[in-house]
C-alpha positions in Angstrom: -156.5 144.5 16.2 -153.8 146.9 17.6 -153.8 145.1 20.9 -151.9 142.4 19.1 -148.8 144.2 19.1 -149.5 144.7 23.0 -149.6 141.1 23.3 -146.2 140.6 21.3 -144.4 143.1 23.5 -145.6 141.6 26.4 -145.1 138.3 25.3 -141.6 138.8 24.5 -140.7 140.4 27.7 -142.0 137.6 29.8 -140.1 134.8 27.6 -136.7 137.2 27.7 -137.0 137.6 31.1 -138.1 134.1 32.3 -135.1 132.3 29.8 -132.6 134.9 31.5 -133.5 133.7 35.1 -133.7 129.8 34.4 -130.3 130.1 32.5 -128.6 132.2 35.5 -130.2 129.1 37.8 -128.5 126.4 35.6 -125.2 128.3 35.8 -125.4 128.7 39.7 -126.1 125.0 39.8 -123.1 124.2 37.5 -120.7 126.3 39.3 -121.4 124.1 42.3 -121.3 121.0 41.1 -117.9 121.6 39.4 -116.7 122.6 42.7 -116.5 118.6 43.2 -115.8 117.0 46.3 -113.9 119.8 47.9 -116.3 120.2 50.9 -116.5 116.7 51.8 -115.4 116.3 55.3 -115.2 119.5 56.1 -115.6 121.5 59.5 -116.4 125.2 59.4 -114.4 127.6 60.7 -115.7 130.4 63.1 -115.2 132.8 60.3 -116.2 130.6 57.8 -119.2 129.8 59.7 -119.3 133.7 60.3 -119.2 134.3 56.1 -121.8 131.4 54.9 -124.4 133.1 57.3 -124.2 136.9 57.0 -121.2 137.4 54.8 -118.2 139.9 55.2 -119.9 142.3 57.5 -120.7 139.4 59.9 -117.2 138.3 60.0 -116.1 141.6 60.7 -118.8 141.6 63.3 -117.6 138.1 65.2 -113.9 139.4 65.1 -114.7 142.7 67.1 -116.9 140.9 69.1 -113.7 138.3 70.3 -111.5 140.8 70.0 -113.6 142.5 72.8 -114.1 139.3 74.7 -110.3 139.2 74.9 -110.1 142.6 76.5 -107.8 143.1 73.4 -110.5 145.8 72.1 -112.5 148.5 73.7 -116.5 148.7 72.2 -118.0 151.7 73.7 -121.6 152.2 73.5 -121.3 155.7 71.5 -120.2 153.7 68.3 -115.9 154.1 69.3 -113.7 151.2 69.2 -110.3 151.7 71.1 -107.0 149.2 70.8 -105.9 148.1 74.3 -103.6 145.2 72.6 -102.4 146.2 68.7 -101.4 142.0 68.6 -103.9 140.4 66.2 -103.8 136.4 66.3 -105.2 135.7 63.1 -105.3 137.5 59.7 -108.8 138.7 60.6 -107.7 140.2 64.2 -104.8 141.8 62.1 -107.0 143.3 59.3 -109.8 144.4 61.9 -106.6 146.2 64.0 -104.9 147.7 60.9 -108.1 149.5 59.7 -108.6 151.1 63.0 -105.1 153.2 62.4 -102.1 154.5 64.5 -104.2 156.3 66.6 -105.6 153.1 68.1 -109.6 154.6 68.2 -112.2 154.7 65.4 -116.0 154.9 64.9 -117.2 151.3 64.5 -119.3 152.1 61.6 -116.4 152.6 59.1 -114.1 150.4 60.9 -116.9 147.5 60.3 -117.0 148.4 56.6 -113.3 148.5 56.0 -112.8 145.5 57.5 -115.4 143.5 55.7 -113.8 144.7 52.3 -110.3 143.6 53.6 -107.9 141.2 51.8 -107.9 138.5 54.9 -112.3 138.6 54.3 -111.6 137.9 50.0 -109.4 135.4 50.5 -111.7 133.8 52.7 -114.5 134.4 50.2 -112.7 132.8 47.5 -111.9 129.9 49.3 -115.4 129.0 50.6 -116.5 129.8 46.9 -113.7 127.2 45.7 -115.2 124.6 48.1 -118.5 125.2 46.5 -120.0 126.5 50.2 -120.4 129.9 49.0 -121.9 131.5 46.0 -119.9 133.7 43.9 -120.6 137.5 43.4 -121.0 136.9 39.8 -123.8 134.5 40.1 -125.5 136.1 43.0 -125.8 139.3 41.4 -126.8 137.8 38.0 -129.8 136.1 39.4 -130.7 139.0 41.5 -131.0 140.7 38.3 -132.6 138.1 36.7 -135.1 138.1 38.8 -135.7 141.8 39.4 -136.3 141.2 35.3 -138.8 139.1 35.7 -140.7 141.3 38.4 -140.3 144.2 35.8 -141.5 142.0 33.2 -144.8 141.2 35.4 -145.2 145.1 35.9 -144.8 145.3 32.0 -147.6 142.7 30.9 -149.7 144.3 33.3 -149.3 147.6 32.0 -149.5 146.3 28.6 -153.1 144.4 29.1 -154.3 147.5 30.7 -153.5 149.6 27.9 -154.9 147.3 25.4 -158.1 146.6 27.3 -158.6 150.3 27.6 -158.2 151.2 23.9 -161.6 151.7 22.0 -162.3 149.5 19.0 -159.9 146.6 19.9 -161.9 143.8 18.1 -160.9 140.1 19.2 -162.4 136.6 19.0 -166.1 136.5 19.8 -166.3 135.5 23.2 -163.0 136.0 24.4 -161.7 139.7 26.1 -158.9 141.0 25.1 -157.5 140.8 29.0 -157.4 136.8 28.5 -154.9 137.0 26.0 -152.6 138.8 28.4 -153.3 136.2 31.3 -150.7 133.6 29.3 -147.4 136.0 29.6 -149.0 136.9 32.9 -148.8 133.4 34.1 -145.9 132.5 32.8 -144.0 135.3 34.6 -145.8 134.8 38.1 -145.3 130.7 37.8 -141.3 131.5 36.9 -141.3 133.9 40.2 -142.9 131.3 42.2 -140.6 128.4 41.1 -138.3 131.1 41.8 -138.9 131.1 45.7 -139.1 127.8 45.9 -136.0 126.3 44.1 -133.6 129.4 43.1 -133.8 131.5 46.7 -131.2 129.6 48.3 -128.7 130.7 45.5 -129.3 134.2 46.5 -127.9 133.8 50.2 -123.9 133.7 50.7 -124.3 130.1 51.5 -124.6 127.3 48.6 -126.9 124.6 49.6 -124.1 122.4 50.3 -123.0 125.3 52.4 -126.0 126.0 54.4 -126.4 122.0 54.9 -123.0 122.7 57.0 -124.8 125.3 59.2 -127.7 123.6 59.4 -125.5 120.4 61.2 -123.8 123.3 63.4 -124.5 122.8 66.8 -127.3 125.6 68.6 -126.2 127.9 71.6 -126.5 131.1 72.7 -124.2 133.8 73.9 -120.9 132.2 72.2 -119.2 133.4 69.0 -120.8 130.8 67.4 -124.1 132.0 67.9 -122.8 135.4 67.1 -121.5 133.8 63.8 -124.9 132.1 62.9 -127.0 134.5 64.1 -125.3 138.0 64.3 -125.4 140.9 67.0 -128.2 140.2 68.4 -126.4 136.8 69.8 -123.9 138.8 71.7 -124.8 138.6 75.6 -122.6 141.7 76.7 -125.5 144.4 76.6 -122.5 147.2 76.3 -120.9 145.3 73.1 -124.3 144.4 71.6 -125.4 148.4 71.8 -122.1 149.0 70.7 -122.4 147.2 67.6 -125.8 148.3 66.6 -125.5 151.8 66.9 -122.7 152.2 65.9 -124.1 151.3 62.3 -127.0 153.1 63.3 -129.2 150.2 62.9 -130.2 147.4 65.4 -128.7 144.4 65.9 -128.2 142.0 63.1 
């Protein structure tokens, strides 16, 4: 009957991990509800759309593309950015131009990372979180961690079940194999993951469900800055700019 100890361990892992995921989901929902009606009548700006669609990196991309289209910043396909006009028209542009430094030239990859982590983007994120349109960092990381814990619990249940089944001399009730008992915690964890995929998945993105509804209402288009904000670098219609942003990060366009 030593397999009962393994069963108790499997049940404990399943209950604790699923309970943590449920609690994280409830807190995320409460956070959006407490934001109240601040989002009502709100029209997303270009930078807000970029953040909700792709996070800080997307905001930096949109700013770089905007500066390049205005001929105030040259983006080379080799992955370098060169300042033409050092005067930024808003906080985001000033952040990007300031990140390039006094030399007026910088690699695009570190420039993008610095701009994404800048004060202007943090202020934008805080405003969107306060309006209930963006997911707070704490909620996003908590839910992601809880999902990983449930996934680990699935592996633990399978491992414990296999170990209990393979151990010799493990008697159980007539007609009930040991493995059948481990199906209960396994079913619990898999069901929890399935529900999370349907109900909680939206909270793991940058935009909250409310923010996603505003994004869905935006007009569709190609080649515009709005398209870049929504779809990423792959929506840039200038091949050189697209190559500069994609190659500068060492990846293909988003």
